[in-house]
Structures are given as structure tokens and as C-alpha cells.
Backbone as CSV, one residue per row, in Angstrom:
resi,resn,N_x,N_y,N_z,CA_x,CA_y,CA_z,C_x,C_y,C_z
1,MET,91.696,97.644,102.584,92.737,97.844,101.574,93.998,98.344,102.282
2,ILE,95.100,97.647,102.111,96.315,98.079,102.766,97.060,99.066,101.878
3,ASP,97.672,100.033,102.542,98.392,101.054,101.774,99.750,100.522,101.322
4,GLU,100.410,101.300,100.500,101.676,100.880,99.899,102.757,100.625,100.957
5,ARG,102.838,101.484,101.956,103.860,101.309,103.004,103.639,100.012,103.761
6,LEU,102.396,99.742,104.138,102.093,98.511,104.863,102.348,97.298,103.966
7,ALA,102.030,97.397,102.702,102.301,96.293,101.777,103.798,95.991,101.724
8,ARG,104.629,97.032,101.707,106.086,96.825,101.710,106.534,96.176,103.017
9,LEU,105.988,96.629,104.132,106.335,96.031,105.431,105.976,94.543,105.454
10,MET,104.811,94.206,104.915,104.375,92.817,104.908,105.275,91.972,104.008
11,HIS,105.656,92.518,102.877,106.561,91.810,101.965,107.906,91.573,102.649
12,ARG,108.418,92.588,103.327,109.704,92.455,104.031,109.590,91.460,105.188
13,PHE,108.462,91.475,105.904,108.243,90.525,106.995,108.278,89.096,106.450
14,ALA,107.580,88.856,105.352,107.541,87.516,104.754,108.937,87.090,104.303
15,ALA,109.658,87.989,103.648,111.007,87.663,103.178,111.941,87.373,104.354
16,ALA,111.828,88.152,105.413,112.667,87.939,106.590,112.323,86.619,107.272
17,ALA,111.056,86.231,107.271,110.647,84.956,107.866,111.270,83.790,107.102
18,VAL,111.275,83.879,105.779,111.883,82.825,104.955,113.391,82.780,105.201
19,ALA,114.021,83.948,105.238,115.472,84.009,105.462,115.828,83.494,106.854
20,HIS,115.016,83.804,107.851,115.253,83.326,109.208,115.195,81.801,109.250
21,ALA,114.177,81.234,108.620,114.038,79.777,108.607,115.233,79.124,107.910
22,ALA,115.707,79.724,106.829,116.875,79.183,106.123,118.104,79.222,107.026
23,ALA,118.273,80.324,107.739,119.417,80.435,108.648,119.317,79.401,109.767
24,MET,118.123,79.182,110.270,117.930,78.170,111.315,118.250,76.781,110.763
25,ASP,117.786,76.495,109.553,118.062,75.191,108.940,119.561,74.978,108.758
26,GLU,120.275,76.050,108.469,121.720,75.973,108.266,122.501,76.106,109.574
27,MET,121.755,76.253,110.680,122.343,76.411,112.015,123.299,77.591,112.089
28,ASP,122.938,78.649,111.393,123.722,79.891,111.387,123.079,80.846,112.389
29,GLN,123.534,80.766,113.635,122.918,81.542,114.717,123.055,83.049,114.511
30,ASP,124.177,83.493,113.993,124.366,84.928,113.781,123.358,85.458,112.769
31,ARG,123.243,84.777,111.656,122.306,85.221,110.625,120.862,85.103,111.113
32,ALA,120.542,84.023,111.809,119.190,83.861,112.353,118.878,84.989,113.336
33,GLY,119.847,85.358,114.156,119.661,86.454,115.105,119.418,87.782,114.413
34,ARG,120.147,88.029,113.335,119.934,89.276,112.579,118.534,89.311,111.976
35,HIS,118.083,88.168,111.478,116.738,88.127,110.898,115.671,88.229,111.982
36,THR,115.939,87.685,113.148,115.002,87.836,114.261,114.849,89.308,114.621
37,SER,115.968,90.016,114.706,115.914,91.450,115.012,115.144,92.208,113.934
38,MET,115.375,91.837,112.691,114.677,92.484,111.587,113.168,92.230,111.685
39,ILE,112.796,90.993,111.960,111.381,90.639,112.075,110.736,91.398,113.230
40,GLN,111.422,91.498,114.350,110.878,92.233,115.497,110.652,93.698,115.152
41,GLY,111.607,94.303,114.466,111.454,95.697,114.059,110.311,95.881,113.079
42,LEU,110.207,94.970,112.123,109.100,95.041,111.162,107.766,94.867,111.867
43,TYR,107.711,93.947,112.815,106.477,93.750,113.570,106.083,95.030,114.312
44,ARG,107.056,95.690,114.925,106.746,96.954,115.623,106.145,97.971,114.658
45,GLU,106.720,98.068,113.476,106.199,99.003,112.476,104.793,98.591,112.032
46,ILE,104.590,97.308,111.819,103.277,96.804,111.421,102.257,97.078,112.524
47,ALA,102.637,96.837,113.773,101.727,97.047,114.902,101.319,98.506,115.031
48,LEU,102.211,99.407,114.667,101.889,100.836,114.747,100.767,101.241,113.803
49,THR,100.504,100.430,112.800,99.419,100.758,111.869,98.057,100.344,112.416
50,GLY,98.043,99.692,113.563,96.789,99.349,114.224,96.076,98.162,113.599
51,ARG,94.766,98.272,113.552,93.922,97.181,113.070,94.311,96.731,111.667
52,GLU,94.622,97.667,110.814,94.983,97.330,109.438,96.237,96.438,109.403
53,GLY,97.210,96.738,110.233,98.418,95.928,110.304,98.149,94.550,110.868
54,ARG,97.322,94.482,111.919,96.978,93.181,112.494,96.258,92.314,111.469
55,GLU,95.354,92.901,110.717,94.629,92.146,109.696,95.564,91.681,108.580
56,ALA,96.516,92.527,108.204,97.480,92.144,107.173,98.348,90.988,107.660
57,LEU,98.738,91.032,108.925,99.540,89.946,109.489,98.718,88.658,109.539
58,LEU,97.456,88.769,109.917,96.594,87.587,109.942,96.426,86.991,108.551
59,ALA,96.427,87.824,107.523,96.309,87.315,106.159,97.493,86.419,105.813
60,LEU,98.657,86.678,106.417,99.837,85.853,106.159,99.701,84.448,106.749
61,LEU,98.753,84.255,107.653,98.530,82.917,108.210,98.139,81.923,107.116
62,ASP,97.598,82.444,106.027,97.155,81.592,104.923,98.228,81.417,103.855
63,SER,99.433,81.876,104.125,100.514,81.774,103.150,100.825,80.316,102.809
64,ASP,101.182,80.080,101.554,101.625,78.756,101.132,103.011,78.437,101.692
65,ARG,103.739,79.457,102.094,105.070,79.258,102.667,104.920,79.027,104.167
66,LYS,105.277,77.835,104.624,105.113,77.520,106.044,105.930,78.455,106.921
67,GLU,107.077,78.927,106.408,107.912,79.843,107.172,107.182,81.157,107.443
68,VAL,106.468,81.631,106.435,105.724,82.889,106.552,104.517,82.697,107.456
69,ALA,103.748,81.636,107.215,102.565,81.370,108.037,102.955,81.174,109.497
70,GLY,104.056,80.452,109.729,104.498,80.200,111.101,104.923,81.465,111.824
71,MET,105.705,82.298,111.146,106.159,83.532,111.793,104.983,84.477,112.024
72,ALA,104.080,84.548,111.062,102.883,85.381,111.246,102.060,84.866,112.422
73,ALA,101.994,83.544,112.577,101.251,82.968,113.698,101.883,83.355,115.024
74,VAL,103.194,83.254,115.096,103.895,83.612,116.338,103.580,85.054,116.721
75,TYR,103.614,85.960,115.745,103.391,87.373,116.047,101.919,87.742,116.123
76,SER,101.025,86.785,115.873,99.587,87.030,116.005,99.013,86.394,117.264
77,LEU,99.822,85.659,117.988,99.331,84.940,119.170,98.650,85.854,120.179
78,CYS,99.195,87.029,120.387,98.674,87.914,121.431,97.286,88.470,121.125
79,TYR,96.945,88.654,119.868,95.648,89.262,119.575,94.707,88.363,118.789
80,SER,95.157,87.227,118.340,94.285,86.249,117.694,94.784,84.841,118.019
81,PRO,94.758,84.501,119.308,95.360,83.229,119.721,94.717,82.004,119.088
82,GLU,93.413,82.011,118.893,92.764,80.821,118.337,93.283,80.528,116.934
83,ARG,93.308,81.552,116.087,93.779,81.362,114.708,95.264,81.032,114.673
84,ALA,96.042,81.735,115.470,97.490,81.518,115.464,97.844,80.122,115.977
85,VAL,97.200,79.693,117.047,97.464,78.367,117.598,97.069,77.291,116.589
86,ALA,95.959,77.491,115.886,95.533,76.510,114.879,96.598,76.351,113.797
87,VAL,97.182,77.452,113.359,98.237,77.387,112.343,99.462,76.678,112.906
88,LEU,99.876,77.046,114.102,101.054,76.413,114.701,100.826,74.915,114.940
89,ARG,99.626,74.533,115.324,99.330,73.105,115.508,99.451,72.366,114.168
90,ARG,98.906,72.957,113.111,99.000,72.345,111.787,100.463,72.200,111.377
91,LEU,101.235,73.260,111.571,102.647,73.226,111.181,103.459,72.269,112.045
92,SER,103.077,72.120,113.309,103.836,71.253,114.213,103.632,69.773,113.896
93,SER,102.658,69.465,113.068,102.432,68.064,112.710,103.475,67.562,111.708
94,GLY,104.237,68.481,111.127,105.298,68.073,110.209,106.408,67.352,110.943
95,GLU,106.967,66.360,110.292,108.020,65.573,110.930,109.400,66.069,110.524
96,ASP,109.534,67.374,110.407,110.809,67.977,110.031,111.213,68.975,111.105
97,LEU,112.330,69.610,110.900,112.829,70.579,111.880,111.846,71.735,112.057
98,PHE,111.210,72.147,110.976,110.250,73.240,111.082,109.067,72.834,111.965
99,GLY,108.594,71.596,111.816,107.506,71.106,112.667,107.897,71.118,114.130
100,PHE,109.137,70.737,114.397,109.637,70.771,115.773,109.647,72.197,116.300
101,ARG,110.122,73.149,115.487,110.163,74.550,115.935,108.757,75.086,116.176
102,ALA,107.797,74.696,115.347,106.407,75.120,115.556,105.868,74.547,116.865
103,SER,106.210,73.295,117.166,105.742,72.704,118.423,106.381,73.395,119.629
104,MET,107.640,73.813,119.485,108.301,74.542,120.567,107.647,75.918,120.770
105,ALA,107.254,76.549,119.678,106.559,77.835,119.786,105.251,77.659,120.547
106,LEU,104.522,76.612,120.236,103.267,76.333,120.953,103.519,76.098,122.436
107,GLU,104.525,75.317,122.740,104.832,75.049,124.156,105.176,76.327,124.898
108,ARG,105.995,77.174,124.279,106.365,78.436,124.937,105.130,79.304,125.162
109,TRP,104.238,79.349,124.190,103.013,80.142,124.321,102.152,79.573,125.450
110,GLU,101.970,78.264,125.460,101.117,77.642,126.464,101.683,77.788,127.876
111,ARG,103.001,77.890,128.007,103.624,78.112,129.321,103.636,79.588,129.706
112,GLY,103.169,80.467,128.806,103.119,81.889,129.099,104.460,82.581,129.027
113,GLU,105.377,82.026,128.247,106.726,82.593,128.167,106.866,83.716,127.141
114,TRP,105.852,83.925,126.330,105.971,84.947,125.286,105.041,86.116,125.543
115,ASP,105.608,87.282,125.402,104.842,88.526,125.418,105.415,89.361,124.304
116,LEU,104.865,89.247,123.121,105.431,89.883,121.936,104.933,91.299,121.702
117,GLU,104.016,91.761,122.527,103.515,93.114,122.284,104.379,94.134,122.983
């Protein structure tokens, strides 16, 4: 059972993921950068809650919103790579800009370019 504070963090993480994707779609680098910073800060707060936070983030992998599932996958790669990679592979099969971004995330992970912890 997640507590109220963690629930708020998860809600904010999901909202920021959607806003980030919208900014990317609109090619608004400044806004996308602000949302990236927000997501990173929220992730740090979520990570501080330990196992409960990691499990809450993993629950977002099942989101109906591809933006939320994708961002949760990116931030879950370090501690649940099998599940996160499976989500990113599914999302990368889309023939849209989001699918391309998911495939780029997979490539960066496979090349060892990401250390999100």
C-alpha cells in the first residue's frame, strides 16, 4: 500500500511524463528540458522511498498512457531491466515519433549510455 506522499509523487511523475512528451512532439526544447528536470527530481524523491517507490514506478509500466509507461520504463531500467526493456520494445514498435524515441531509449540502454541511479 503506497502512502499519500508517494501517491502524489507518482501522480506528478505521470503528469510530467505526459507534459514532456507533448513538449517533445511540439519540438519545444525549453519546455521539454524543464519537464525532464522535474521528472529527474521526482524520480530522486521516489527512489528515496526504497522498495515501495520502485514498486510504484513499476506499476506505471502498465499505464494506458504510452508516455507514462515509457518514462516509467526508462527510470526502471536500472533495477528491473527485463520488464522495462519489454515495455520499451513494445512502445518502439509504433510507427510514430514516440515509437522512435522508445527505440532510441533502448539503443542508449543497450550501449550502456544511461546510469539513472
